C-alpha positions in Angstrom: 44.3 -4.9 20.3 45.8 -4.3 23.8 47.4 -8.0 23.9 48.6 -7.0 20.3 50.4 -3.9 21.7 52.0 -5.7 24.7 53.2 -8.1 22.5 55.1 -5.5 20.3 56.4 -3.8 23.8 57.6 -7.0 24.5 59.7 -7.3 21.4 61.0 -3.5 21.6 62.4 -4.2 25.2 63.9 -7.2 24.0 65.6 -5.8 21.1 66.9 -2.8 23.3 68.0 -5.3 25.6 70.0 -7.1 22.9 71.3 -4.3 21.4 72.7 -2.8 24.8 74.3 -6.1 25.3 75.9 -5.6 22.1 78.0 -2.7 23.4 79.6 -4.9 26.1 80.1 -7.7 23.7 81.9 -5.4 20.6 83.9 -4.1 23.7 82.9 -0.6 24.2 83.5 0.1 27.7 83.7 4.1 27.9 86.6 5.8 29.7 88.9 3.6 31.0 92.6 4.2 32.4 95.3 1.9 31.9 96.5 1.3 35.6 99.3 -1.2 34.4 101.0 2.2 32.7 104.6 2.7 34.3 103.7 6.4 35.0 100.4 5.7 36.9 101.2 6.2 40.4 100.5 2.8 42.5 98.5 3.1 46.1 101.2 3.8 48.7 103.5 6.2 46.8 103.9 9.5 48.4 105.2 11.3 45.3 102.7 11.8 42.7 100.5 14.1 40.9 96.4 14.7 40.2 95.9 14.8 36.4 92.4 15.4 35.1 91.8 15.0 31.5 88.7 16.8 30.2 86.7 16.1 26.8 84.1 18.9 26.2 81.0 17.9 24.3 81.0 19.3 20.7 78.3 21.9 18.9 77.6 19.0 16.5 78.2 15.6 15.7 81.8 14.8 14.1 81.2 11.3 13.1 84.2 9.1 14.1 85.7 11.7 15.6 83.0 11.2 18.4 84.7 7.9 19.3 86.8 7.4 22.3 90.5 9.0 22.0 93.3 7.1 22.8 96.0 8.9 24.9 99.4 7.6 25.0 102.1 9.0 27.2 105.9 8.1 26.3 104.8 5.1 23.8 102.3 3.4 26.1 98.8 3.4 26.4 97.6 5.5 29.4 93.5 5.9 28.6 90.8 6.0 26.4 88.7 9.3 27.0 84.6 9.3 25.8 83.0 12.3 24.3 81.6 14.3 27.2 83.9 12.7 29.9 86.6 13.8 32.5 88.5 11.3 34.5 91.4 11.9 36.8 94.9 10.0 36.8 97.3 9.9 39.5 100.4 9.9 38.1 104.0 10.1 39.0 106.0 13.3 38.4 107.9 13.6 35.0 109.8 16.6 34.0 109.1 15.9 30.5 106.9 13.2 28.8 105.3 13.1 25.6 101.5 12.6 25.1 100.1 11.1 21.8 96.5 11.8 21.1 95.1 9.5 18.9 91.6 9.3 16.9 90.1 8.2 13.8 88.5 10.7 11.5 87.4 11.1 7.7 89.1 12.7 5.4 89.5 13.9 1.6 86.3 14.4 -0.6 85.3 10.5 -0.2 85.3 10.5 3.3 88.1 7.8 3.9 88.8 6.7 7.3 92.3 7.9 8.7 94.2 7.7 12.1 95.1 10.7 13.2 97.9 11.4 15.8 99.2 14.8 17.5 102.1 15.1 20.2 102.2 17.3 23.0 105.1 17.9 25.5 103.9 17.9 29.4 105.7 18.1 32.7 104.4 16.9 36.2 105.5 18.2 39.5 104.7 16.1 42.6 101.9 17.6 44.7 100.3 19.5 41.6 97.0 19.1 40.0 96.8 19.5 36.0 93.9 19.9 33.8 94.5 18.8 30.3 91.4 19.6 27.8 91.4 17.6 24.5 89.4 19.8 22.3 88.7 18.7 18.2 90.0 20.8 15.5 87.9 20.3 12.2 90.6 20.7 9.6 87.8 20.0 6.7 88.6 17.7 4.3 92.0 17.2 6.0 90.0 15.5 9.2 89.8 16.3 12.7 92.5 16.3 15.2 92.7 16.9 18.8 94.9 19.7 20.8 95.6 19.1 24.2 96.0 22.1 26.8 96.7 22.5 30.4 94.0 25.1 31.6 93.6 26.6 35.2 91.0 25.2 38.1 88.4 27.8 36.9 88.3 27.1 33.3 88.6 23.2 34.2 85.4 24.1 36.5 83.5 25.8 34.2 84.2 22.8 31.6 83.7 20.2 34.1 80.0 21.6 34.9 78.6 20.0 31.7 80.9 16.4 31.6 80.5 13.3 33.2 83.0 12.5 35.7 84.8 8.8 35.3 86.8 6.4 37.2 88.8 8.1 39.9 86.9 11.6 39.0 83.7 10.2 40.4 85.6 10.4 43.9 87.1 13.7 43.3 85.1 15.7 40.9 86.7 19.0 39.8 83.7 21.2 41.3 84.9 19.9 44.6 88.1 21.4 44.4 
């Protein structure tokens, strides 16, 4: 009997290992910053600002909308942001930039999948630190879209307390500011 259980456990471990390897094979990589984006500051530049992007957890599962968000600046991909993560991007200052937040959602009575995009305007000043929170808005049959708003340090610390730092935010977590 014990030998049979050992074989079952070995099989379960093998299946779990294969399943986790499948995530990597299918391209799931979590939160990632596109460092080739022209607005991302390069090492050694003296004029830059720090921009934290925070994506809080939700009270309930939201289907496709729980998948990673894509964030573009001026039409160029900046990052993907997973639910429950926050990351830091050192950016070149801009008087005005258009941020496009893209997600997939289910719409209508038949739950068809649709891509949702919303544009937001931001400006970034050299030497400053910004905290942009991305929150879902459930439009029921119209689907879920995300708002992007700049918040203060206190609010960012409260939110970040329950989030995972990713990328550069691991080196400079919001809690240490």
